[in-house]
C-alpha positions in Angstrom: 149.6 54.0 202.7 152.7 56.0 202.5 156.2 54.4 203.3 156.3 55.8 206.4 153.6 54.1 207.7 154.4 50.8 206.2 157.9 51.0 208.1 156.0 51.8 211.3 154.0 48.4 210.4 157.3 46.3 210.3 158.6 48.1 212.9 155.8 47.0 215.3 155.2 43.5 213.6 158.9 42.8 213.9 159.1 44.0 217.8 156.2 41.7 218.9 157.7 38.9 216.8 160.9 39.0 218.8 159.8 39.7 221.9 156.4 37.9 222.2 156.8 34.7 219.9 160.5 34.8 220.9 161.8 34.8 217.1 165.1 35.8 216.3 165.3 39.3 214.7 168.3 38.4 212.4 166.0 35.8 211.0 163.3 38.5 209.7 163.7 39.8 206.7 161.3 40.7 204.1 162.0 37.5 201.7 162.2 35.0 204.4 159.6 32.5 204.3 157.2 33.7 207.2 155.5 30.2 208.0 159.1 28.5 208.4 160.6 31.3 210.5 158.2 31.4 212.7 157.6 28.0 213.2 154.0 28.7 214.6 151.4 25.7 215.9 147.7 26.4 215.2 147.7 28.1 218.7 150.3 30.8 218.2 148.4 31.9 215.0 145.4 32.7 217.3 147.4 34.6 219.5 149.0 36.3 216.3 145.8 37.1 215.3 145.0 38.8 218.4 148.1 40.5 218.6 147.3 42.0 215.2 144.1 43.0 216.0 145.2 44.8 219.3 147.9 46.6 217.5 146.1 47.3 214.1 142.7 47.3 214.7 142.1 44.8 211.8 141.6 40.7 211.8 143.2 38.7 210.0 141.5 35.4 208.9 142.5 32.1 207.6 142.1 32.8 204.0 144.5 35.8 204.8 147.4 33.4 206.0 146.9 31.3 203.2 148.4 33.9 200.9 151.2 34.6 202.5 154.4 33.2 202.1 157.3 35.9 203.1 157.4 38.4 205.7 156.7 41.1 203.1 153.3 39.3 202.3 152.6 39.4 206.0 153.4 43.3 205.8 151.5 44.1 202.8 148.3 41.7 204.0 148.3 44.3 207.7 149.0 47.0 205.1 145.9 46.4 202.8 143.2 45.4 205.8 144.2 49.0 207.3 143.6 50.5 204.0 140.3 48.8 203.4 139.6 49.7 207.2 139.8 53.4 206.0 
């Protein structure tokens, strides 16, 4: 996946986190702790999985979230899932 596509992933993800999960855009950065910044409960994770699937056509499972520490990890996970699908 090229850099432009990664930028598109980041833009789409950040937009729906801000608009649908009411995350402050200033709190989102590549190195920020994903789980602490979002403060999601288990139902929010289900919503997040649904939103990811509807935007990117890939499904994230519980195992995927165990490896996500930062927002950069989250973007990379989505990017990798999309690459595997192609």
